[in-house]
C-alpha positions in Angstrom: -41.8 -31.5 10.2 -42.5 -32.2 13.8 -45.8 -31.3 15.5 -44.7 -28.0 16.9 -43.3 -27.0 13.5 -46.6 -27.9 11.8 -48.3 -25.8 14.6 -46.0 -22.9 13.9 -46.6 -23.1 10.3 -50.4 -23.3 10.7 -50.3 -20.3 13.0 -48.3 -18.3 10.3 -50.9 -19.2 7.7 -53.7 -18.2 10.1 -52.0 -14.8 10.5 -51.8 -14.5 6.8 -55.6 -15.1 6.3 -56.5 -12.8 9.2 -54.6 -10.0 7.3 -56.3 -10.8 4.1 -59.7 -10.8 5.9 -59.0 -7.5 7.4 -58.1 -6.1 4.0 -61.4 -7.4 2.6 -63.7 -6.3 5.4 -66.0 -3.4 4.2 -65.3 -1.4 7.5 -64.1 2.2 7.1 -62.0 2.1 10.3 -58.5 3.2 9.3 -56.6 1.9 12.4 -58.2 -1.5 11.8 -57.2 -1.5 8.2 -53.6 -0.9 9.2 -53.5 -4.2 10.8 -53.8 -6.0 7.4 -50.3 -5.3 6.0 -48.6 -6.0 9.3 -50.3 -9.3 9.8 -49.5 -10.4 6.2 -45.8 -9.3 6.7 -45.7 -11.2 10.0 -47.0 -14.3 8.5 -44.5 -14.2 5.7 -41.5 -13.6 8.0 -42.7 -16.5 10.2 -43.0 -18.8 7.3 -39.5 -17.8 6.1 -38.0 -18.2 9.6 -39.7 -21.7 9.8 -38.0 -22.6 6.6 -34.5 -21.2 7.5 -34.1 -21.8 11.2 -32.1 -25.0 10.8 -29.8 -23.3 8.3 -29.3 -20.3 10.7 -28.4 -22.8 13.5 -25.9 -24.5 11.3 -24.4 -21.2 10.1 -23.9 -20.1 13.7 -22.0 -23.4 14.4 -19.9 -22.8 11.3 -19.0 -19.2 12.4 -17.9 -20.4 15.8 -15.8 -23.2 14.2 -14.1 -20.9 11.7 -13.2 -18.5 14.6 -11.6 -21.2 16.5 -14.2 -22.0 19.1 -15.5 -25.4 20.2 -17.6 -26.8 23.0 -14.6 -29.1 24.0 -12.4 -26.0 24.3 -15.0 -24.3 26.5 -15.4 -27.5 28.7 -11.5 -27.6 29.1 -11.5 -23.9 30.2 -14.4 -24.6 32.6 -12.5 -27.6 34.1 -9.4 -25.5 34.5 -11.4 -22.7 36.2 -13.0 -25.2 38.7 -9.5 -26.5 39.5 -8.3 -23.0 40.2 -11.5 -22.3 42.3 -10.7 -25.3 44.4 -7.1 -24.2 44.8 -8.3 -20.7 45.9 -10.6 -22.2 48.4 -7.9 -24.4 49.7 -5.6 -21.5 50.1 -8.3 -19.6 51.9 -8.9 -22.5 54.3 -5.2 -22.9 54.9 -4.8 -19.3 55.6 -7.4 -19.3 58.3 -6.0 -22.5 59.7 -2.4 -21.4 60.0 -3.4 -17.9 61.1 -5.6 -19.2 63.9 -3.6 -22.2 65.0 0.0 -21.2 64.3 0.1 -17.6 63.8 2.2 -17.9 60.6 0.2 -15.6 58.4 0.9 -12.0 57.7 -2.0 -9.6 57.9 -1.9 -9.0 54.1 -1.9 -12.7 53.3 -4.7 -13.2 55.7 -6.7 -10.5 54.0 -6.0 -12.0 50.5 -6.9 -15.4 51.9 -10.4 -14.2 52.7 -10.8 -12.6 49.3 -9.5 -15.8 47.6 -12.3 -17.7 49.3 -14.9 -15.3 47.9 -13.4 -15.4 44.5 -13.6 -19.2 44.5 -17.4 -19.0 45.1 -17.8 -16.5 42.3 -15.8 -18.8 39.9 -18.1 -21.7 40.8 -21.2 -19.6 40.3 -19.9 -18.6 36.9 -19.1 -22.1 35.8 -22.6 -23.3 37.0 -24.1 -20.6 34.7 -21.9 -21.5 31.7 -22.8 -25.2 32.2 -26.5 -24.4 32.3 -26.2 -22.3 29.1 -24.2 -25.0 27.4 -26.8 -27.7 28.3 -29.7 -25.5 26.9 -27.8 -24.6 23.6 -26.3 -28.2 23.0 -29.1 -30.6 24.2 -32.3 -28.5 24.1 -31.7 -26.3 21.1 -34.2 -28.0 18.8 -36.9 -27.8 21.4 -36.3 -24.2 22.3 -36.1 -23.1 18.6 -39.4 -24.8 17.7 -41.1 -23.3 20.9 -39.8 -20.0 19.7 -41.2 -20.5 16.3 -44.6 -21.3 17.7 -44.6 -18.1 19.9 -43.3 -16.1 17.0 -46.1 -17.2 14.7 -49.1 -16.4 17.0 -51.2 -13.7 15.4 -51.2 -10.1 16.5 -47.7 -10.3 17.9 -49.1 -11.5 21.2 -46.0 -13.6 21.9 -43.7 -12.6 19.1 -41.1 -10.9 21.2 -40.7 -13.9 23.4 -40.5 -16.2 20.4 -37.9 -14.0 18.6 -35.8 -13.8 21.8 -35.8 -17.7 22.2 -34.7 -18.1 18.5 -32.1 -15.4 18.9 -30.8 -16.9 22.1 -30.1 -20.3 20.6 -28.5 -18.8 17.5 -26.3 -16.2 19.2 -25.1 -18.5 22.1 -24.5 -21.4 19.6 -22.1 -19.1 17.7 -20.7 -17.1 20.7 -20.5 -19.2 23.8 -17.9 -21.6 22.4 -15.8 -18.6 21.4 -15.4 -17.4 25.0 -11.9 -19.0 25.6 -10.8 -17.4 22.4 -12.1 -14.0 23.6 -10.4 -14.4 27.0 -7.0 -15.4 25.4 -7.2 -12.3 23.1 -7.6 -9.9 26.1 -5.4 -11.7 28.7 -2.6 -14.3 29.2 -3.8 -17.2 31.2 -0.4 -18.6 31.1 0.6 -16.2 33.8 -1.7 -18.0 36.2 0.2 -20.8 37.8 -2.3 -21.9 40.4 -0.6 -24.8 42.0 0.3 -26.0 45.4 2.9 -28.5 46.7 0.4 -31.2 47.3 -2.8 -32.6 45.9 -6.1 -33.9 47.5 -7.6 -37.3 47.9 -11.1 -38.2 48.7 -10.4 -41.5 50.6 -13.2 -43.9 51.4 -12.5 -46.8 53.7 -14.7 -49.8 53.6 -14.6 -53.2 55.4 -14.2 -56.5 53.6 -18.0 -56.6 52.9 -17.8 -53.2 51.3 -19.5 -51.3 54.2 -18.0 -47.9 55.5 -15.6 -48.3 58.4 -17.2 -46.3 61.2 -14.0 -44.7 62.6 -10.3 -44.9 63.0 -7.1 -43.2 61.6 -5.5 -43.4 58.3 -1.7 -43.4 58.4 0.2 -42.4 55.3 3.9 -43.3 54.9 6.6 -42.1 52.4 9.2 -44.8 52.8 9.4 -45.4 56.6 8.4 -41.9 57.5 4.8 -41.1 58.6 4.0 -38.0 56.6 0.3 -37.7 57.6 -2.3 -39.2 60.0 -6.0 -38.3 59.3 -9.0 -39.3 61.3 -11.6 -41.5 59.7 -15.3 -40.6 60.4 -18.1 -42.4 58.8 -15.9 -44.2 56.3 -14.2 -40.9 55.1 -10.7 -39.7 55.8 -11.1 -36.1 56.8 -8.9 -33.0 57.2 -8.9 -31.2 60.5 -10.0 -28.8 61.8 -12.5 -28.2 59.0 -13.6 -31.9 58.9 -13.4 -31.7 55.0 -13.5 -35.1 53.2 -10.4 -34.3 51.4 -6.9 -35.0 52.7 -3.6 -33.6 51.4 -0.9 -35.9 50.0 2.3 -35.3 48.1 2.1 -34.4 44.4 4.1 -37.4 43.2 5.8 -40.4 44.5 4.4 -43.5 46.2 2.8 -43.7 49.6 2.0 -46.6 51.7 -1.3 -46.8 53.8 -2.2 -48.3 57.1 -5.4 -48.2 59.2 -5.3 -47.9 63.1 -8.3 -48.3 65.3 -8.7 -49.2 69.1 -5.0 -50.2 69.5 -5.1 -52.4 66.4 -3.1 -51.7 63.3 -4.1 -53.0 59.8 -1.3 -53.1 57.3 -2.9 -55.3 54.5 -5.0 -52.7 53.0 -6.2 -52.8 49.3 -4.6 -50.9 47.8 -1.7 -50.8 50.2 0.4 -48.5 48.1 -0.7 -45.6 45.8 1.3 -44.1 43.0 0.4 -40.4 43.4 1.8 -39.4 40.0 -1.2 -41.3 38.4 -3.8 -39.2 40.3 -5.3 -35.8 39.4 -5.0 -32.7 41.6 -8.3 -33.8 43.2 -9.0 -37.5 43.0 -10.8 -40.2 44.8 -9.7 -43.7 46.0 -11.5 -46.5 47.9 -9.4 -48.4 50.4 -10.6 -51.7 51.7 -9.6 -53.0 55.1 -10.3 -56.8 54.3 -9.8 -58.0 57.9 -12.7 -55.9 59.3 -16.0 -57.8 59.3 -18.3 -55.3 61.2 -18.0 -51.8 62.6 -21.6 -50.7 63.4 -20.3 -47.9 65.7 -17.0 -46.1 66.3 -16.6 -47.8 69.6 -17.2 -51.4 68.5 -15.1 -53.4 65.9 -15.2 -57.1 64.8 -12.4 -58.4 62.6 -10.6 -61.6 61.6 -7.5 -62.6 59.8 -9.9 -64.7 57.5 -13.0 -63.6 55.7 -16.2 -65.3 57.0 -18.0 -67.9 54.9 -21.3 -66.7 56.2 -22.2 -63.3 57.6 -25.5 -61.5 58.4 -26.7 -58.7 60.6 -30.1 -58.7 62.3 -31.9 -55.7 63.8 -34.1 -56.4 66.9 -35.7 -53.3 68.5 -32.8 -51.4 70.2 -30.2 -54.1 69.3 -28.1 -55.1 66.4 -26.8 -58.6 66.1 -24.1 -59.8 63.7 -23.4 -63.6 63.1 -20.3 -64.8 61.3 -19.0 -68.3 60.5 -15.3 -68.1 60.1 -12.9 -70.9 58.9 -9.6 -70.5 60.6 -6.4 -72.3 60.0 -3.9 -73.0 62.8 -2.6 -69.6 64.3 -5.4 -67.5 62.6 -7.7 -65.5 64.8 -10.8 -63.3 65.2 -11.1 -60.5 67.7 -14.0 -58.3 68.9 -13.1 -55.0 70.6 -15.4 -52.4 72.2 -15.0 -49.3 74.4 -15.7 -49.5 78.0 -19.4 -48.6 78.6 -20.8 -50.3 75.5 -23.5 -52.8 76.2 -22.0 -55.6 74.1 -22.6 -59.4 74.3 -20.3 -61.9 72.5 -21.0 -65.6 72.0 -19.0 -68.1 70.1 -19.4 -71.8 69.2 -16.6 -74.1 67.9 -18.2 -76.0 65.0 -14.9 -77.8 64.2 -11.4 -78.0 65.6 -10.0 -76.5 68.7 -9.9 -72.7 69.8 -8.1 -70.8 72.5 -10.1 -67.9 73.8 -8.8 -65.0 75.8 -10.1 -61.7 77.2 -8.3 -58.5 78.2 -8.3 -54.7 78.3 -7.0 -52.4 75.5 -5.8 -48.8 75.9 -5.6 -46.3 73.0 -5.2 -42.5 72.9 -6.7 -42.1 76.4 -9.5 -44.6 76.0 -10.0 -48.0 77.6 -12.0 -51.0 76.4 -12.3 -54.7 76.4 -11.5 -57.4 73.8 -12.2 -61.1 73.2 -9.6 -62.9 71.3 -10.3 -66.3 69.5 -7.2 -68.2 68.1 -7.4 -71.5 66.1 -5.1 -74.2 67.7 -5.7 -76.3 64.6 -7.8 -75.9 61.5 -11.2 -74.9 62.9 -14.5 -73.4 62.1 -16.2 -71.0 64.6 -19.5 -69.2 64.9 -19.3 -65.8 66.4 -22.4 -63.8 67.4 -21.8 -60.1 68.5 -24.8 -58.2 69.8 -24.9 -54.6 71.1 -27.5 -52.1 72.3 -27.7 -49.2 69.9 -27.0 -45.9 71.6 -25.2 -47.4 74.5 -21.7 -46.9 73.2 -19.8 -43.6 74.1 -18.0 -41.7 71.4 -14.2 -42.0 71.1 -13.8 -39.0 68.8 -11.1 -37.6 71.1 -9.0 -40.7 70.5 -9.4 -40.1 66.6 -8.0 -36.6 67.1 -4.9 -37.7 69.0 -1.5 -37.6 67.2 -2.8 -36.3 64.0 -0.5 -35.1 61.3 -1.6 -32.9 58.3 0.7 -33.0 55.3 -0.5 -29.4 54.6 1.7 -28.2 57.5 4.7 -28.8 55.3 3.4 -26.4 52.6 2.8 -23.4 54.9 5.7 -21.3 53.5 4.6 -22.2 49.8 1.0 -21.0 50.1 2.0 -17.9 52.0 4.2 -16.9 49.1 1.4 -18.0 46.7 -0.9 -15.2 48.0 -0.1 -12.1 46.1 -2.1 -9.1 44.9 -1.1 -9.8 41.3 -2.4 -13.4 41.5 -5.7 -12.1 43.0 -6.0 -9.4 40.2 -5.3 -11.9 37.4 -8.0 -14.3 38.8 -10.5 -11.5 39.2 -9.9 -10.3 35.6 -9.5 -13.5 33.8 -12.0 -15.9 35.6 -14.6 -13.4 36.8 -14.7 -10.0 35.3 -14.0 -10.8 31.6 -16.3 -13.9 31.5 -19.2 -12.2 33.0 -18.6 -9.2 30.6 -18.6 -11.6 27.6 -21.8 -13.3 28.7 -23.3 -9.8 29.1 -22.3 -9.0 25.6 -24.0 -12.2 24.3 -27.2 -11.5 26.1 -27.2 -7.9 24.6 -26.5 -9.4 21.1 -29.4 -11.8 21.7 -31.8 -8.9 22.4 -30.6 -6.9 19.5 -30.9 -9.9 17.2 -34.4 -10.6 18.5 -35.4 -7.1 17.5 -33.9 -7.5 14.1 -36.2 -10.6 13.7 -39.1 -8.5 14.3 -39.6 -9.1 18.0 -41.1 -5.7 18.7 -44.1 -4.8 20.6 -47.4 -6.5 19.9 -50.1 -4.7 17.8 -51.9 -1.9 19.8 -55.6 -1.7 19.4 -56.5 2.0 18.7 -60.0 3.2 17.6 -59.6 6.8 17.8 
């Protein structure tokens, strides 16, 4: 026995002796004498429950298993519900987007789109509740049961109702919660719900060769030679516009090729450069490395090289950041520093070995202008490059990031318009919200009823009249 189990047993024994003592007291007070059999009965039921609670818990698990329920099955149902919630929210966002921007949405579809968004939040709230209940029953059942036994065994039924309810909660939910998918399948046909779109979503993180998030740019996605999507990159994340969600739409299957563009510079050697979408889930994540980029402390400043530096460090001095890189270059390889006009930037370089050709110029990109310094090796060389800029001095180039965007979701406008029907909404409302909440309500009612069966009634009332 654990310490709390021993405590519960001692409290039950104490209740028994108090009952015997009340029987033996030579006090002719009838209401007081009535406590005696109640206390003795409570002590015996508490001792019996302490002896049998593990068996009751095991029996509840057996009942669930024999009826076809399992925690794994409940988890699978919950994951499917979350996927459908994401789909609903996506449809809701798309409805608003195409309604406001393109005027493609019929009034009924627009109304159903708003309802779909609300249903998505309700499904998420339900899944959170189920997850919390599952964690309590599977991971903390022993602790809750023992605490319930202690409360159940306290004399004079001071905490007996609470203890009985905790014990009943673990036993009922251990038997009933895994059976929820079985119950739902018995009252409805989830196979009728085909919640799918003609694309999937990726969470794309773009990092430099050192693993730091790339400050800004555009992610270009190709299918063959066709550009099927262009998404802005903000703070190392490819985002969807106009909602700035860190999820971007891509085809359901096939292979796509990735390129990164920033400040009139195109990077093609990404890692990975190609993605097989059939291997990814409906919502998945991928980290894409731009190995040439060395440092991007701000969206308006970029330092890159065709070769990774052998040494690199960043120093912070009051209002300035200073990066130092030592780069070994072969003949024809180069390094380049670009910044938008208006940035307070200083670039110094030293040729440690070999010979370097340096050039300066102006770049133009999506309505923005800036300067660059280009350093090319005329023979095998080693250069030291120091880039320093004043924090807060660089203007934003977010308007350049928004230019020429292409969202893959625009191809799917007809499909999700047809997707929104009253029948789909009704099925979701019944199968993923109404019936699950009704089933959980039944379990809580059963918990209360079983707690009363265990003797979780009111505490003893003291009457002397």
